[in-house]
Phi, psi and omega in degrees: 000135181286148173276177185294319176297320177294324179297320178298316177299319180273013172073028173258141178264127182294338183266314179276348174097162185288343179270358186296323183290324180289323181294319176299315178293324175303317177292321179299312180297327183290320180291323179297319180291320179299309184303320180293312179302315178297319177299311176306322183289324182290321182294320180294322180292319181299318179300317184288328178296318178298321180294319181296318181294328180292329179282334177290333183290341175260011176300154182288334184277123179302326184287328175286322176297320180296306186295332177287324175295321182289324185287325178290344180289337185261003171275129175294142187309319183290340184279346181284337181054235180288342184278355182303308183301323177297315177299313183297317180300317180296318180289324176299328178286331172292345175300340185253015180295155180285342178266127184295314181301324181289319180297320179291314176298318174306311182296315181292329175289319180295329175297320179283345171274011177069036182255117183264023180305135183299327186288332176292312179300322177297317181290328180290325176301303183308314177303323176293317182290343179292334176076027178256130186297339179294331185261325198305301185292318176304309179298317186299308182299324172294323180290327176291326180293329176289326174089214192297332181297343177261033184294331179290349176272352185296320179296323178290321178301308184299322181292323179292322179294316182295324177297322170291324180294321182294325181288324184281321186069171186301318191287346189271001179083186185300326184060237183266012180310314180306317181295308180301320179307307183302321182291314181292330176292323180296323181281311167072032172280165179298325174297317177293325179293328176293319184288317183299318176301320179292322177300314181296323174301312180308308184294324178291319177302315176298325180295320180289330188286323188260359186302322175297324177288319189292324182292325179276319186277340182274004173219154187292333184285320184288309181298324182288321184297316177298312188295319179300318181295325179280330177295309176304315179303318182294315182299321179293314181294326183291320179293326177294318186294320178299337173268006177096357181287143178268100179213139181281131173238336187293329178297339179297336181298337181293302181296336176293317178290323177296308186286329176294320174295319174302319179298319170302316175304310187295322182289321175300313179308311183292323174300315178298320179288326177291335179268005170103016179298133185272339177222122184270197177284143183286142180298157176290149171268178185306312179305319183291319174300323172299313180301310183302311179301317185297313182294321175304312179295327176303322183275324187278325183298308179298327177290316179300317181292327180286328179288327179289325175296320179293320177293319181296316182287335172292317181295322175296319180295318181295321180295332179287000000 
């Protein structure tokens, strides 16, 4: 019989017994086998799903063909495995489908499968020229997925972006500009780069325009300071009214509520970040800053006009 020291030398545990290591290895092998079985089953299931989708692409119902093509667009190309050439061929046949929506969806899916077929690009360009919101962004993103080989689509993408910007105007903010910029960057022609620069200049101009408001409204200290300032202004105006002075104070309640609410939101956001929150409150956009400025002025302007009338009356009395 081995001593305790001899057991330690030979890797045997005197308490757990000599078979402990063998049992542990057996459990590891069993776990690996289960994991491998699950992976193989999922791969087989994925293959069978693709086979089912391929059959659905030939369905008599156009809506089913469209939905099937869309479902294939969310499957990564590498997940299709050996079925990828068959899927591409089936989608290419749909490019000649009698339904315009099916043709568009097939072209969009082919773009995400990294197919740079000229017919795909032509159909997506045609979809952009239709000027329908249903197609615009989807077709643009698909052309961006194709990349530099879709360079002939740049004029149509730019025209679509300008159409949206004409509808939004300068004051409505970037809107979908970020999406268009991403698409144009992926294609990367000189014409696309010129448009990208103009969009960036517009956003920089907007940023400078609202910077005084954003500095105060985007942090708890700034928004609290503004709210307290309006509260003091309201208290001071009320004290003047009590002495018989004619000055408006109630409109000041509007910016008090506005900035006080923002201060509360910012404080909650700061506390949640301190507790480890990974995502805070989304920052305001350009339109939001304009609304903050407008609401603040709604309360401040009437007070300022009444204060100017009060000062003018006081100066008139003193001059007499």
